[in-house]
DOTI-726321 format. One record per residue (C-alpha): residue number from 0; residue in one letter; chain; x, y, z. Coordinates in pm, whole numbers, plus 50000, padded with zeros to 5 digits. Example, Ala and Ser with C-alpha at 12.3 -4.5 7.8 and 13.67 -1.06 7.14 Angstrom:
BEGIN
{0 "A" "A" {51230 49550 50780}}
{1 "S" "A" {51367 49894 50714}}
! end
This chain:
BEGIN
{0 "M" "A" {14352 55395 29311}}
{1 "M" "A" {14207 55684 29109}}
{2 "F" "A" {13955 55744 29387}}
{3 "V" "A" {14233 55781 29646}}
{4 "L" "A" {14437 56005 29412}}
{5 "H" "A" {14134 56225 29348}}
{6 "R" "A" {14075 56270 29721}}
{7 "A" "A" {14445 56343 29786}}
{8 "L" "A" {14458 56611 29515}}
{9 "R" "A" {14141 56771 29645}}
{10 "A" "A" {14283 56773 29998}}
{11 "A" "A" {14605 56937 29877}}
{12 "L" "A" {14412 57205 29688}}
{13 "T" "A" {14194 57275 29990}}
{14 "L" "A" {14500 57307 30214}}
{15 "W" "A" {14663 57555 29974}}
{16 "I" "A" {14347 57769 29968}}
{17 "V" "A" {14323 57770 30348}}
{18 "V" "A" {14692 57857 30384}}
{19 "T" "A" {14655 58144 30136}}
{20 "V" "A" {14344 58282 30306}}
{21 "G" "A" {14518 58257 30643}}
{22 "F" "A" {14821 58447 30512}}
{23 "V" "A" {14606 58727 30368}}
{24 "A" "A" {14389 58750 30680}}
{25 "T" "A" {14689 58796 30907}}
{26 "R" "A" {14817 59081 30691}}
{27 "L" "A" {14478 59251 30710}}
{28 "S" "A" {14466 59229 31091}}
{29 "G" "A" {14698 59523 31157}}
{30 "D" "A" {15059 59620 31216}}
{31 "P" "A" {15223 59388 31473}}
{32 "T" "A" {15490 59646 31559}}
{33 "Y" "A" {15226 59832 31765}}
{34 "H" "A" {15198 59522 31984}}
{35 "I" "A" {15570 59448 32001}}
{36 "L" "A" {15697 59802 32072}}
{37 "P" "A" {15566 60057 32326}}
{38 "P" "A" {15302 60303 32198}}
{39 "D" "A" {15539 60602 32213}}
{40 "T" "A" {15809 60436 31999}}
{41 "P" "A" {15929 60666 31716}}
{42 "E" "A" {15815 60570 31368}}
{43 "A" "A" {16177 60529 31255}}
{44 "Q" "A" {16230 60250 31506}}
{45 "R" "A" {15906 60085 31399}}
{46 "Q" "A" {16027 60089 31041}}
{47 "V" "A" {16354 59926 31145}}
{48 "L" "A" {16156 59647 31314}}
{49 "R" "A" {15934 59606 31007}}
{50 "E" "A" {16243 59562 30792}}
{51 "R" "A" {16388 59308 31035}}
{52 "L" "A" {16062 59108 31032}}
{53 "G" "A" {16029 59135 30654}}
{54 "L" "A" {15702 59330 30677}}
{55 "D" "A" {15829 59621 30468}}
{56 "R" "A" {15830 59412 30151}}
{57 "P" "A" {15531 59383 29911}}
{58 "V" "A" {15268 59132 30022}}
{59 "M" "A" {15324 58909 29718}}
{60 "A" "A" {15696 58893 29796}}
{61 "Q" "A" {15615 58798 30156}}
{62 "Y" "A" {15375 58533 30026}}
{63 "G" "A" {15639 58389 29796}}
{64 "D" "A" {15889 58371 30082}}
{65 "Y" "A" {15625 58204 30299}}
{66 "L" "A" {15549 57934 30042}}
{67 "A" "A" {15921 57879 29981}}
{68 "G" "A" {15974 57836 30354}}
{69 "L" "A" {15687 57586 30375}}
{70 "A" "A" {15840 57385 30091}}
{71 "Q" "A" {16165 57363 30292}}
{72 "G" "A" {15994 57284 30622}}
{73 "D" "A" {16063 57633 30762}}
{74 "F" "A" {15744 57762 30926}}
{75 "G" "A" {15898 58082 31064}}
{76 "R" "A" {15978 58221 31406}}
{77 "S" "A" {15753 58397 31652}}
{78 "F" "A" {15768 58777 31637}}
{79 "F" "A" {15770 58786 32017}}
{80 "S" "A" {15976 58495 32145}}
{81 "G" "A" {16198 58442 31839}}
{82 "R" "A" {16148 58066 31872}}
{83 "P" "A" {16038 57841 31584}}
{84 "V" "A" {15659 57844 31579}}
{85 "A" "A" {15639 57472 31501}}
{86 "E" "A" {15836 57396 31817}}
{87 "M" "A" {15610 57620 32028}}
{88 "Y" "A" {15294 57464 31884}}
{89 "L" "A" {15414 57105 31929}}
{90 "E" "A" {15495 57176 32294}}
{91 "R" "A" {15131 57265 32355}}
{92 "L" "A" {14978 57006 32123}}
{93 "P" "A" {14976 56709 32369}}
{94 "A" "A" {14752 56904 32606}}
{95 "T" "A" {14505 56972 32325}}
{96 "I" "A" {14511 56608 32213}}
{97 "N" "A" {14448 56500 32573}}
{98 "L" "A" {14136 56714 32559}}
{99 "T" "A" {13998 56641 32212}}
{100 "L" "A" {14047 56263 32198}}
{101 "P" "A" {13848 56191 32517}}
{102 "A" "A" {13580 56434 32394}}
{103 "L" "A" {13557 56247 32061}}
{104 "L" "A" {13544 55909 32236}}
{105 "L" "A" {13277 56037 32474}}
{106 "S" "A" {13076 56173 32181}}
{107 "V" "A" {13071 55835 32006}}
{108 "L" "A" {13005 55630 32319}}
{109 "I" "A" {12710 55849 32421}}
{110 "G" "A" {12584 55977 32085}}
{111 "L" "A" {12544 55636 31916}}
{112 "P" "A" {12335 55474 32194}}
{113 "L" "A" {12119 55785 32235}}
{114 "G" "A" {12049 55804 31862}}
{115 "T" "A" {11972 55433 31849}}
{116 "I" "A" {11732 55453 32144}}
{117 "A" "A" {11557 55753 31989}}
{118 "A" "A" {11513 55569 31658}}
{119 "V" "A" {11383 55251 31822}}
{120 "R" "A" {11140 55451 32040}}
{121 "L" "A" {11026 55675 31753}}
{122 "N" "A" {10776 55948 31849}}
{123 "S" "A" {10774 55835 32210}}
{124 "P" "A" {10840 56075 32502}}
{125 "I" "A" {11194 55933 32517}}
{126 "D" "A" {11252 56013 32151}}
{127 "R" "A" {11114 56366 32184}}
{128 "G" "A" {11312 56428 32502}}
{129 "L" "A" {11642 56307 32357}}
{130 "M" "A" {11598 56507 32036}}
{131 "T" "A" {11508 56819 32235}}
{132 "L" "A" {11825 56781 32440}}
{133 "S" "A" {12033 56722 32128}}
{134 "F" "A" {11887 57035 31967}}
{135 "I" "A" {11981 57237 32275}}
{136 "G" "A" {12327 57079 32280}}
{137 "Q" "A" {12391 57188 31922}}
{138 "A" "A" {12247 57536 31972}}
{139 "V" "A" {12425 57641 32292}}
{140 "P" "A" {12785 57766 32238}}
{141 "N" "A" {13072 57586 32410}}
{142 "F" "A" {13167 57880 32627}}
{143 "V" "A" {12812 57903 32767}}
{144 "V" "A" {12814 57532 32852}}
{145 "G" "A" {13154 57573 33017}}
{146 "I" "A" {13049 57871 33226}}
{147 "V" "A" {12731 57695 33342}}
{148 "L" "A" {12930 57384 33441}}
{149 "I" "A" {13179 57598 33634}}
{150 "L" "A" {12899 57779 33820}}
{151 "V" "A" {12717 57456 33911}}
{152 "F" "A" {12982 57188 33965}}
{153 "S" "A" {13280 57399 34071}}
{154 "L" "A" {13155 57711 34247}}
{155 "S" "A" {12826 57579 34390}}
{156 "L" "A" {12880 57206 34449}}
{157 "R" "A" {13263 57219 34462}}
{158 "L" "A" {13291 56874 34305}}
{159 "V" "A" {13561 56942 34045}}
{160 "P" "A" {13822 57215 33985}}
{161 "S" "A" {13722 57512 33770}}
{162 "G" "A" {14038 57509 33560}}
{163 "G" "A" {14397 57397 33513}}
{164 "T" "A" {14543 57048 33481}}
{165 "G" "A" {14693 56783 33702}}
{166 "T" "A" {14436 56518 33797}}
{167 "W" "A" {14150 56333 33631}}
{168 "A" "A" {13908 56577 33795}}
{169 "H" "A" {14050 56860 33583}}
{170 "Y" "A" {13939 56673 33268}}
{171 "V" "A" {13572 56630 33361}}
{172 "M" "A" {13427 56970 33274}}
{173 "P" "A" {13651 57058 32975}}
{174 "V" "A" {13591 56721 32807}}
{175 "L" "A" {13218 56734 32875}}
{176 "T" "A" {13196 57094 32751}}
{177 "L" "A" {13382 57011 32434}}
{178 "G" "A" {13182 56694 32370}}
{179 "V" "A" {12827 56826 32417}}
{180 "S" "A" {12784 56957 32063}}
{181 "S" "A" {12937 56644 31908}}
{182 "I" "A" {12719 56416 32118}}
{183 "A" "A" {12414 56604 31991}}
{184 "S" "A" {12526 56587 31626}}
{185 "I" "A" {12611 56216 31635}}
{186 "S" "A" {12289 56121 31815}}
{187 "R" "A" {12069 56313 31570}}
{188 "L" "A" {12242 56168 31264}}
{189 "T" "A" {12239 55816 31410}}
{190 "R" "A" {11864 55844 31465}}
{191 "S" "A" {11802 55976 31113}}
{192 "S" "A" {12026 55719 30944}}
{193 "L" "A" {11886 55430 31146}}
{194 "L" "A" {11526 55529 31068}}
{195 "D" "A" {11610 55522 30696}}
{196 "V" "A" {11753 55172 30727}}
{197 "L" "A" {11467 55044 30942}}
{198 "G" "A" {11227 55130 30661}}
{199 "Q" "A" {11407 54909 30409}}
{200 "D" "A" {11253 54586 30279}}
{201 "Y" "A" {11537 54362 30398}}
{202 "I" "A" {11478 54477 30758}}
{203 "R" "A" {11113 54376 30726}}
{204 "F" "A" {11231 54041 30591}}
{205 "V" "A" {11469 53966 30880}}
{206 "R" "A" {11198 54071 31125}}
{207 "A" "A" {10955 53834 30953}}
{208 "K" "A" {11205 53553 31009}}
{209 "G" "A" {11152 53599 31382}}
{210 "L" "A" {11493 53737 31479}}
{211 "P" "A" {11504 53910 31818}}
{212 "P" "A" {11455 54290 31789}}
{213 "A" "A" {11792 54363 31948}}
{214 "K" "A" {11970 54144 31692}}
{215 "V" "A" {11782 54309 31406}}
{216 "I" "A" {11890 54654 31528}}
{217 "V" "A" {12254 54577 31612}}
{218 "K" "A" {12351 54321 31348}}
{219 "H" "A" {12149 54432 31047}}
{220 "A" "A" {12019 54787 31084}}
{221 "L" "A" {12291 54965 31280}}
{222 "R" "A" {12576 54824 31072}}
{223 "N" "A" {12421 54957 30753}}
{224 "A" "A" {12340 55292 30912}}
{225 "M" "A" {12700 55355 31017}}
{226 "L" "A" {12831 55502 30690}}
{227 "P" "A" {12679 55850 30735}}
{228 "V" "A" {12765 55837 31105}}
{229 "L" "A" {13128 55759 31021}}
{230 "T" "A" {13132 56063 30796}}
{231 "V" "A" {13000 56296 31063}}
{232 "V" "A" {13245 56156 31319}}
{233 "G" "A" {13525 56263 31085}}
{234 "L" "A" {13370 56608 31055}}
{235 "Q" "A" {13345 56632 31433}}
{236 "I" "A" {13724 56623 31456}}
{237 "G" "A" {13731 56969 31301}}
{238 "T" "A" {13450 57085 31530}}
{239 "L" "A" {13636 56960 31837}}
{240 "I" "A" {13964 57123 31735}}
{241 "G" "A" {13789 57453 31673}}
{242 "G" "A" {13592 57425 31996}}
{243 "A" "A" {13906 57341 32192}}
{244 "V" "A" {14029 57698 32139}}
{245 "V" "A" {13734 57837 32334}}
{246 "V" "A" {13728 57558 32593}}
{247 "E" "A" {14099 57599 32667}}
{248 "V" "A" {14047 57968 32739}}
{249 "V" "A" {13744 57908 32962}}
{250 "F" "A" {13916 57638 33169}}
{251 "A" "A" {14272 57779 33158}}
{252 "W" "A" {14384 57467 32974}}
{253 "P" "A" {14750 57497 32860}}
{254 "G" "A" {14695 57373 32506}}
{255 "A" "A" {14765 57493 32153}}
{256 "G" "A" {14430 57674 32144}}
{257 "R" "A" {14537 57924 32410}}
{258 "L" "A" {14863 57973 32225}}
{259 "L" "A" {14671 58070 31910}}
{260 "V" "A" {14443 58305 32105}}
{261 "A" "A" {14751 58482 32242}}
{262 "A" "A" {14893 58499 31888}}
{263 "V" "A" {14573 58666 31766}}
{264 "M" "A" {14590 58928 32040}}
{265 "Q" "A" {14960 58996 31969}}
{266 "R" "A" {14936 58987 31587}}
{267 "D" "A" {15206 58718 31586}}
{268 "F" "A" {15178 58641 31213}}
{269 "P" "A" {15409 58334 31195}}
{270 "M" "A" {15236 58169 31492}}
{271 "L" "A" {14892 58241 31347}}
{272 "Q" "A" {14989 58112 31005}}
{273 "F" "A" {15127 57790 31147}}
{274 "G" "A" {14820 57745 31367}}
{275 "V" "A" {14591 57781 31066}}
{276 "L" "A" {14809 57540 30868}}
{277 "A" "A" {14819 57280 31148}}
{278 "V" "A" {14447 57290 31221}}
{279 "A" "A" {14352 57288 30853}}
{280 "A" "A" {14589 56999 30778}}
{281 "T" "A" {14445 56795 31065}}
{282 "V" "A" {14085 56855 30960}}
{283 "I" "A" {14153 56795 30590}}
{284 "L" "A" {14348 56477 30663}}
{285 "A" "A" {14071 56344 30888}}
{286 "N" "A" {13804 56417 30627}}
{287 "A" "A" {14015 56270 30346}}
{288 "L" "A" {14066 55950 30544}}
{289 "V" "A" {13693 55931 30615}}
{290 "D" "A" {13615 55982 30244}}
{291 "I" "A" {13864 55713 30146}}
{292 "G" "A" {13735 55477 30415}}
{293 "C" "A" {13374 55527 30306}}
{294 "G" "A" {13475 55469 29944}}
{295 "L" "A" {13650 55145 30033}}
{296 "I" "A" {13345 55029 30229}}
{297 "D" "A" {13085 55134 29972}}
{298 "P" "A" {13178 55087 29602}}
{299 "R" "A" {12894 55321 29499}}
{300 "I" "A" {13086 55615 29644}}
{301 "R" "A" {13393 55525 29436}}
{302 "A" "A" {13175 55502 29125}}
{303 "R" "A" {13027 55848 29184}}
{304 "A" "A" {13372 55999 29241}}
{305 "S" "A" {13531 55846 28931}}
! end
């Protein structure tokens, strides 16, 4: 119980820090009235708009109002549309979920087998080839992968659409683009973790008993190598959410990521603040659940945390 409470308190503190940094960063980004009103608007009218938006008050007073609103479930209204930002974000969220969940599933389904094969075929051409590809997958940015896929599979081969939504074909390139980095991370960690386990004495013992190699790998080695992999899968949720912002822009995907990009360009402070809060809360919750799950699986983690 103390382990779970410790993780929950740490998650709450992290969320408060992220929310505070996000609030300060938006205020440092510039005056939104220059994006809302025409360039030749008199300064007096700009000041009227600042007062209406509450931007004329001291920053600490604005921060206090912001925290008070969060405590009451009021996340603010968009400077441009006047609509509640939570409502706008939730309208776009299903499209982002439809992109990130398949990417996460694809990462696990491909990354685990590739890492296992690389570990079993250690120092072979297959191992070197897979690790080279995984290194490239981690090094190349999402937008570069997306542009290359568009050039090859959409413009040259005309196999799938280059953007938008509607059919399963629209999912192929965005999901693959978003999942490449995660596939690389999971495969590399699976290989490393599995190699550590394969060097343990109990693995030598079960091999000496004459068990088939596949059973040794799947039943004994892979199960015990999954704890670090489970941790990195939780971390990949944050990577996928962050990467979805870029992927949605490249493929004209109507998700929450594009909404946040537009908010950045427009200096829409309430929308930006809610986007930071929503993304941070999702990542922190995922990592907290992974920490708690690992602690429940492995009592040594609970002992170190207590």
